[in-house]
C-alpha positions in Angstrom: 10.8 21.2 -10.5 7.1 19.7 -10.6 6.4 16.6 -8.9 5.7 14.8 -11.9 8.2 16.8 -14.3 11.4 15.3 -11.9 9.7 11.7 -13.0 9.3 12.5 -16.1 13.0 14.0 -16.1 14.3 10.6 -14.8 12.4 8.2 -16.8 14.1 9.9 -19.9 17.5 10.0 -18.1 17.1 6.4 -18.2 15.9 5.8 -21.1 18.5 7.8 -22.9 20.8 5.9 -20.7 19.7 2.0 -22.5 19.4 3.5 -26.1 23.1 4.1 -25.6 23.8 0.7 -23.8 21.1 -1.7 -23.9 20.1 -3.5 -20.5 21.1 -7.0 -20.5 17.8 -8.1 -19.5 16.1 -6.2 -22.1 18.3 -7.7 -24.7 17.9 -11.2 -23.1 14.7 -11.4 -20.0 16.9 -14.9 -18.7 20.5 -12.5 -18.6 21.2 -13.3 -15.0 21.7 -10.7 -11.9 24.8 -8.7 -11.7 26.1 -6.5 -8.9 24.7 -3.2 -8.3 22.4 -3.6 -10.7 19.7 -1.9 -9.0 21.4 1.1 -7.3 22.0 1.4 -3.7 19.9 -1.2 -1.8 21.8 -0.6 1.3 21.1 -3.8 3.2 23.1 -5.6 5.7 23.7 -9.3 4.7 22.2 -12.1 8.0 25.3 -14.0 9.8 28.4 -12.7 12.0 31.2 -10.6 10.0 34.3 -12.5 9.5 37.7 -11.0 10.1 38.2 -10.5 6.5 34.8 -8.3 6.6 33.1 -10.7 5.0 29.9 -12.8 6.0 29.9 -16.5 7.3 28.1 -18.9 5.3 27.4 -17.1 2.2 30.5 -17.3 -0.3 32.2 -13.9 -1.1 31.9 -14.6 -4.9 28.2 -14.0 -4.6 27.7 -12.0 -1.5 26.4 -8.5 -3.5 23.9 -11.1 -5.1 23.2 -12.3 -2.3 22.2 -9.2 -0.2 20.4 -7.8 -3.7 18.1 -10.8 -3.1 17.8 -10.5 0.2 16.8 -6.1 -0.1 14.0 -7.4 -2.5 12.9 -9.8 -0.7 12.6 -7.8 2.7 10.8 -5.1 0.0 8.3 -8.1 -1.1 9.6 -7.8 -4.6 10.4 -11.9 -5.1 10.6 -11.6 -8.9 14.1 -9.3 -8.2 15.1 -11.2 -4.8 14.1 -14.8 -7.3 16.5 -13.9 -9.9 19.4 -12.7 -7.5 19.2 -16.2 -5.7 18.9 -17.7 -9.0 21.9 -16.3 -10.4 23.7 -17.1 -7.1 23.1 -20.7 -6.8 24.2 -20.9 -10.6 27.6 -19.7 -9.5 27.2 -20.9 -6.1 25.8 -24.5 -5.9 27.0 -25.7 -2.6 25.7 -22.2 -0.8 23.0 -23.5 1.6 22.0 -20.1 2.3 21.1 -18.8 -1.9 19.1 -21.7 -2.1 17.3 -20.5 1.1 17.2 -17.2 -1.0 15.3 -19.1 -3.9 13.0 -21.0 -1.5 12.2 -18.0 0.4 11.1 -15.9 -2.6 8.7 -18.6 -3.7 7.2 -19.2 0.2 3.9 -17.1 1.1 3.6 -13.3 3.1 1.0 -11.4 3.7 0.2 -10.7 0.2 1.8 -13.8 -1.7 0.0 -17.7 -1.9 2.6 -20.3 -2.7 2.7 -20.0 -6.9 4.1 -23.6 -7.5 4.4 -26.0 -4.6 6.3 -28.5 -6.8 9.0 -25.5 -7.0 8.8 -24.3 -3.7 9.5 -28.4 -2.6 12.4 -28.6 -4.8 13.9 -25.3 -3.6 14.0 -25.9 0.0 14.7 -29.4 -0.2 18.2 -28.3 -2.0 18.6 -25.9 1.0 18.4 -28.5 3.4 20.4 -30.7 1.5 23.4 -28.6 1.7 22.6 -27.2 5.0 22.9 -31.2 6.4 26.3 -31.0 3.8 27.9 -28.3 6.1 27.3 -28.9 9.8 29.2 -26.3 10.7 27.4 -23.4 9.7 25.9 -21.2 12.2 23.2 -22.1 14.0 20.6 -18.9 12.9 21.9 -20.6 9.3 20.4 -24.1 10.6 17.2 -22.2 11.6 15.9 -19.9 9.3 16.3 -22.7 6.5 15.3 -25.8 8.5 12.0 -23.9 8.8 11.3 -23.6 5.8 11.2 -27.5 5.8 7.1 -26.9 6.8 6.5 -25.8 3.8 7.1 -29.2 2.0 4.0 -30.5 1.3 1.6 -32.4 -1.3 1.2 -30.3 -4.2 -2.2 -30.3 -4.1 -2.5 -29.0 -1.2 -4.0 -25.5 -0.9 -1.7 -22.4 0.6 -3.7 -19.9 2.7 -4.3 -17.8 5.4 -3.7 -19.9 8.7 -3.3 -23.3 7.0 -1.1 -25.9 8.6 2.1 -24.9 6.8 2.0 -21.5 7.1 1.7 -21.9 11.5 4.5 -24.7 11.7 6.7 -22.3 9.7 5.2 -19.5 12.5 6.1 -21.7 15.0 9.5 -22.6 13.9 11.0 -19.4 13.3 9.1 -18.0 16.5 10.9 -20.2 19.0 12.8 -19.7 21.7 16.5 -19.3 20.8 19.4 -20.1 22.9 21.6 -17.2 22.0 18.3 -14.6 22.1 17.1 -11.7 20.2 18.1 -11.4 17.0 17.1 -8.6 14.7 16.8 -10.7 11.2 14.7 -13.9 13.0 12.6 -11.7 15.1 11.1 -9.7 11.8 10.9 -12.8 10.2 9.0 -14.5 13.0 6.8 -11.4 12.7 6.1 -11.3 9.3 5.3 -15.5 9.6 2.5 -14.5 11.9 1.3 -12.2 10.2 0.8 -14.1 7.5 -1.3 -16.4 9.2 -4.2 -13.3 9.4 -2.9 -11.1 6.8 -4.7 -7.9 6.2 -6.6 -8.6 9.6 -4.7 -7.9 12.9 -6.8 -6.5 14.9 -9.6 -8.4 17.0 -13.1 -7.4 15.2 -14.2 -4.0 16.6 -18.1 -2.4 16.0 -17.8 -0.4 12.6 -15.4 2.5 12.5 -14.5 2.0 16.1 -10.8 1.2 17.4 -10.0 -3.0 17.7 -7.4 -4.7 19.8 -4.4 -6.2 18.8 -4.5 -9.7 18.1 -3.0 -11.8 21.1 -0.9 -14.3 18.9 0.4 -10.4 17.2 1.4 -8.8 20.7 4.5 -10.2 21.0 5.4 -10.1 16.6 5.1 -6.2 17.8 7.4 -5.9 20.1 9.9 -7.8 18.0 9.3 -5.6 15.3 9.2 -1.9 17.2 12.9 -3.6 18.6 14.4 -4.5 15.5 12.9 -1.2 13.5 14.8 1.1 16.6 17.8 -1.2 16.8 18.4 -2.7 14.1 21.6 -4.4 13.3 23.8 -1.4 14.1 21.9 0.9 16.0 19.3 3.2 15.6 20.9 4.5 12.5 20.5 1.6 10.7 17.0 -0.2 11.5 16.4 -3.2 10.3 14.3 -3.0 7.3 12.0 -5.6 7.1 11.2 -5.2 10.6 9.8 -1.4 9.3 8.5 -3.0 6.7 6.1 -5.0 8.6 6.4 -2.5 11.8 3.9 0.0 9.1 1.4 -3.0 8.0 0.7 -3.9 11.7 0.6 -0.4 12.9 -1.3 1.5 10.3 -5.2 0.2 9.7 -8.0 1.8 10.2 -9.0 -0.2 13.4 -6.0 0.4 15.1 -5.1 2.4 18.3 -4.5 6.4 17.1 -0.8 5.9 19.3 0.3 2.8 17.6 1.1 5.1 14.2 2.9 7.3 16.0 4.6 4.3 17.1 5.7 3.2 13.8 6.7 6.8 12.4 10.7 6.9 13.5 11.3 3.6 11.9 8.9 5.2 9.0 10.8 8.4 8.6 14.0 6.4 8.2 12.6 4.2 5.6 11.8 8.1 3.7 15.2 9.7 4.5 17.0 8.7 7.4 15.0 11.6 9.4 11.9 14.0 9.6 13.3 16.5 7.3 13.2 14.2 4.0 16.7 15.3 3.5 18.7 12.4 4.4 19.3 9.3 2.6 16.8 7.3 2.8 17.4 3.4 4.6 17.3 1.4 1.2 17.3 4.3 -1.9 16.9 2.1 -5.2 14.3 -0.7 -3.2 11.2 0.9 -5.0 8.7 -1.0 -2.2 10.4 0.1 1.0 10.8 3.8 -0.4 6.9 3.8 -0.8 6.2 2.4 2.2 6.0 5.7 4.4 3.3 6.5 2.4 1.3 3.9 3.7 1.8 6.2 7.8 2.5 9.6 6.6 -1.7 9.4 4.9 -2.3 8.5 8.7 -0.4 10.7 10.8 -1.1 13.8 8.4 1.7 14.3 6.6 0.2 14.2 3.3 2.7 16.4 1.2 5.8 13.9 2.6 3.3 10.9 1.1 3.5 12.6 -2.0 7.3 12.9 -2.1 7.8 9.4 -0.7 5.2 8.2 -3.4 7.3 10.1 -5.9 10.4 8.0 -5.0 9.0 5.4 -5.4 7.3 6.2 -8.5 10.7 6.7 -10.0 12.1 3.8 -9.2 9.7 1.6 -10.4 10.0 3.4 -13.6 13.5 2.9 -13.4 13.4 -0.9 -13.1 10.9 -0.5 -16.0 12.9 1.2 -18.3 16.0 -1.5 -17.9 13.6 -4.3 -18.2 13.4 -5.3 -14.6 10.3 -5.9 -12.3 9.2 -3.1 -10.3 6.7 -4.2 -7.3 3.3 -2.9 -7.1 3.8 -0.2 -8.9 0.4 0.8 -9.5 -0.3 0.3 -6.1 2.2 2.9 -5.7 0.6 5.3 -7.9 -2.6 5.1 -5.9 -1.1 5.6 -2.4 0.3 9.1 -4.4 -2.9 9.7 -5.5 -4.9 9.4 -1.8 -2.2 11.6 -0.2 -2.0 14.1 -3.1 -6.2 14.1 -2.7 -5.7 14.6 0.6 -3.0 17.7 0.5 -5.2 19.4 -2.4 -2.5 18.8 -4.5 -5.1 18.4 -7.4 -2.2 18.8 -10.4 0.0 16.1 -8.7 -3.3 13.7 -8.2 -4.6 13.6 -11.5 -1.5 12.7 -12.9 -0.9 10.1 -10.6 -3.9 8.8 -11.3 -3.6 9.0 -15.2 -0.4 7.1 -15.3 -2.6 4.7 -13.0 -4.8 3.8 -16.2 -2.0 3.1 -18.1 -1.3 -0.8 -19.0 1.9 -1.4 -16.7 -0.3 -0.1 -13.6 -1.8 -3.6 -13.6 -1.1 -6.9 -12.9 2.3 -8.1 -12.5 4.2 -10.5 -12.9 5.3 -13.3 -10.3 8.8 -15.2 -9.4 7.5 -18.5 -11.0 6.3 -16.5 -14.4 2.6 -16.4 -13.1 1.1 -12.5 -12.8 -0.6 -10.8 -9.8 -2.4 -7.7 -9.1 -1.0 -6.4 -5.9 -3.8 -3.9 -4.9 -3.0 -3.1 -8.9 -4.6 -0.6 -11.1 -3.7 -0.3 -14.7 -6.3 -0.2 -17.9 -10.0 1.1 -16.8 -9.3 2.7 -13.7 -11.0 4.9 -12.6 -8.8 6.8 -10.6 -8.7 9.8 -12.8 -12.3 10.4 -13.4 -12.4 9.8 -9.2 -10.0 12.0 -8.8 -11.9 14.7 -11.0 -15.3 14.2 -9.4 -12.9 14.6 -5.6 -12.1 18.5 -6.6 -16.0 18.7 -8.1 -14.8 19.4 -11.8 -17.6 18.3 -13.3 -17.1 19.3 -16.8 -14.1 17.3 -16.9 -15.9 14.2 -15.5 -18.3 14.5 -18.3 -15.7 14.8 -21.2 -13.9 11.6 -20.3 -14.8 8.3 -22.1 -16.0 5.3 -21.0 -13.5 2.9 -21.5 -14.4 0.5 -24.2 -14.1 -3.6 -24.2 -12.0 -5.0 -21.2 -12.8 -3.3 -17.2 -9.4 -3.8 -16.6 -7.5 -7.0 -14.1 -10.3 -9.2 -12.8 -9.6 -8.4 -9.2 -11.4 -4.8 -9.7 -13.3 -5.1 -12.6 -16.0 -4.6 -10.6 -14.7 -1.6 -9.2 -13.8 0.2 -12.0 -16.7 -0.4 -14.0 -18.5 1.0 -10.8 -16.4 3.6 -10.7 -16.4 5.0 -13.6 -20.6 5.4 -13.5 -20.5 6.8 -10.1 -18.4 9.7 -10.7 -20.9 10.6 -13.9 -23.5 10.1 -12.0 -22.1 12.7 -9.6 -21.7 15.2 -12.3 -25.1 14.7 -13.5 -26.7 15.3 -10.3 -24.8 18.7 -10.1 -25.6 19.5 -13.7 -29.0 19.1 -13.6 -29.0 16.0 -15.9 -31.5 14.0 -13.6 -32.9 11.3 -16.1 -29.0 10.6 -16.8 -27.6 10.7 -13.8 -30.3 8.4 -12.6 -29.4 5.8 -15.5 -25.7 6.4 -14.7 -26.5 5.4 -10.7 -27.8 2.2 -11.8 -25.3 1.3 -13.9 -22.7 1.7 -10.8 -25.1 -0.4 -9.1 -25.3 -2.7 -11.5 -21.7 -3.4 -12.4 -21.2 -3.8 -8.7 -23.4 -6.3 -8.4 -22.1 -8.0 -11.9 -20.8 -11.6 -10.2 -19.3 -12.4 -13.8 -16.9 -8.8 -14.0 -14.5 -11.0 -11.1 -13.7 -8.7 -7.8 -14.7 -6.1 -6.8 -11.3 -3.9 -5.6 -11.6 -5.2 -2.0 -14.8 -4.2 -1.1 -16.4 -7.6 -0.4 -19.7 -7.4 -1.2 -19.7 -3.4 0.4 -19.3 -1.7 -2.8 -23.2 -1.8 -3.5 -24.4 -0.3 0.0 -21.7 2.1 -0.8 -22.8 3.2 -4.1 -26.3 2.7 -3.5 -26.2 5.5 -0.7 -23.8 7.7 -2.1 -26.0 8.3 -5.3 -29.4 8.5 -3.1 -27.9 11.7 -1.2 -26.2 13.4 -4.0 -30.2 12.8 -5.6 -32.0 14.4 -2.1 -29.4 17.1 -1.9 -29.0 17.9 -5.4 -32.9 17.3 -7.0 -35.1 17.2 -4.5 -33.3 19.6 -2.0 -33.6 17.1 0.9 -31.0 17.9 3.5 -32.6 15.3 5.5 -33.0 12.5 3.6 -29.1 13.2 2.3 -27.8 13.3 5.7 -29.6 9.9 6.1 -28.5 7.9 2.9 -24.7 9.2 4.3 -25.2 7.9 7.0 -25.3 4.7 5.5 -22.7 5.7 3.3 -20.2 6.3 6.5 -21.4 3.2 8.1 -20.5 1.4 4.3 -17.0 2.8 4.1 -16.7 1.8 7.9 -17.6 -1.8 6.7 -15.6 -2.1 4.6 -12.3 -4.9 5.1 -8.8 -2.8 5.8 -6.5 -1.8 3.1 -4.3 1.2 1.9 -5.1 3.2 0.3 -8.5 3.4 1.5 -10.8 1.7 -0.8 -13.0 4.5 -1.5 -12.1 7.8 -3.4 -13.0 9.5 -0.1 -13.6 9.5 3.3 -17.8 9.7 3.6 -17.8 11.4 6.8 -16.7 14.7 4.5 -20.4 14.9 3.4 -22.2 13.6 5.6 -20.7 16.5 7.5 -21.5 19.0 5.4 -25.0 17.4 5.1 -25.9 18.2 9.1 -25.0 21.8 8.3 -27.8 22.5 6.6 -30.7 24.9 8.3 -32.5 23.0 10.7 -30.1 20.2 10.8 -27.6 19.1 13.3 -24.4 21.4 13.5 -23.0 19.5 17.0 -23.4 15.9 15.1 -21.6 17.5 12.2 -19.1 18.9 14.4 -18.4 15.5 15.8 -18.5 13.5 12.4 -15.6 16.0 11.5 -13.5 14.9 14.2 -13.9 11.5 14.2 -13.0 11.9 10.4 -10.0 13.8 11.8 -8.6 10.9 14.3 -8.5 9.0 10.8 -6.8 11.2 9.0 -5.4 13.3 11.2 -5.5 17.8 9.8 -6.7 16.5 7.0 -8.3 19.9 5.2 -11.5 19.1 4.4 -12.6 17.8 7.8 -10.5 21.2 9.1 -12.7 23.5 6.9 -16.0 21.1 8.1 -15.1 21.6 11.7 -14.3 25.0 11.2 -18.3 26.1 9.8 -19.7 23.5 12.4 -18.2 25.6 15.5 -18.7 28.5 13.6 -22.6 27.6 13.3 -22.6 26.5 17.2 -21.2 30.3 17.9 -18.0 28.9 18.8 -15.8 31.7 17.6 -12.8 30.6 18.8 -12.9 26.9 18.0 -13.9 28.3 14.8 -10.9 30.5 14.1 -8.6 27.7 15.3 -9.9 25.2 13.0 -9.6 28.0 10.0 -6.1 28.5 11.0 -5.2 24.5 11.1 -7.0 24.1 7.9 -5.0 27.2 6.1 -1.8 25.0 7.1 -3.3 22.0 6.0 -4.1 23.6 2.4 -0.7 25.1 2.2 0.8 23.0 -1.0 -2.6 22.8 -2.9 -4.0 23.8 -5.8 -6.8 23.4 -5.4 -9.7 25.5 -3.4 -10.7 24.5 -0.2 -14.2 26.0 -0.3 -16.1 23.0 1.1 -15.5 19.9 2.2 -17.8 18.2 -0.2 -18.0 19.2 -3.7 -20.9 16.5 -4.8 -23.1 18.2 -2.6 -21.9 22.0 -3.4 -19.4 22.7 -6.1 
């Protein structure tokens, strides 16, 4: 069965089910949450077990709803978390932990800022008031509820990384406890600490180099590793939030390579209970947690497995949408699938996911308090499809794609979207000899990247113009001027610009520019030793990717090292075993 055939089948089945028995949330979006509405979420409750198999501090009548809310809180789906905690407080108004859940779903994390301070204040105050009325609640419940009191502040106070409230919250959660380590508290402590420097966890290294984990995050790493490995019931039941956060903390490009391997056991359990992909995922119906392994698989060279786990997350996202529930980060999930598929040479899978990423539903999503938020979204005008065609050197197909009309999509990505479209066309036009049109397209890409009125730039923060300028100059020098030296010089600038882009997953640019720099350095009279080193550096960032393995084989052959060339060639063959595109060059944009 094809990769997306199974997804399509799942959507058809879900749609048929809803047609036969309409989802309550399609009939009424405000309908309360129900136990079992998502399928198997597989998460344990906070708190010690009671003698009857129930949990202290959460009434049995709302325990299933509370558990569903917690599962989505751990998976960053705050919309569905809030839905369940809200239903729980309606049924059990005195439940302090239910009010804690409502407040936690409105509080910030590494991806969210406070959306409505007034509503958050009310939820936190309600949780604390119910806690004060029930002095017999556990010390753990007391801690996690009272720590949220740090977020009660004047509604005009802005939220942001390292805000006073965020720091006070982290300090409260991370204070030493008489009872010792607790997987839930340790995981939340680590998350609160990471939210002080979201997506910026390593001391500034030289561009492209490895950095040291920030000192304040060293304890967080230890807590997450312990919670992810021991969890709440041994290694077969790792803590879901710890596993989630551990991937984010240890995956970045500037993290030491060994960090990624430290996170791999937890990643594999989130994926499917083990490394073979045949077990049961830790939380099968929580879409974002089934997605998270794709991040790390991209960084340890398991690209096909990254495609598989992305497939699961896309199925989950679409099943939620079919029932009028809110998926989380659907566009981002699709982009991770595209990134892994490109690395594996799975062109058909990459292109189908890229086209799905261009649909409106892959754009900005609603937030717990009825706003909208772009979680690395895609959506209308996304250039993922045309850039995928460019990645595989399908120039006629690139030029056959019609430019979007009107809006360039979500403001967070509008500059990137427009620039990406024009850049792909410029590469195709240089490749087909239409130099004047290519120059115009390259200029249009650069103008779009510099157009502040379009809004954001897809996370490039000003580095996009330098990257576009260098890549267009390299393509022109190679294709038009037949000047390999100038092309290599431009591509060194492209590599430097890409290295400077702040870390996010999937990588901001559609391919690693070292693939083309290494290729250009293999031109007659160029530097094969530098080419080999370039491909080897890329293989440290993206282990065993076929593009750089082929380049390393060609560089080794140019250096007269037949044994190394044969080894790299064999490894490239293994890396490309699931591909449906030929592996003839590490840089189709200069050769195809």
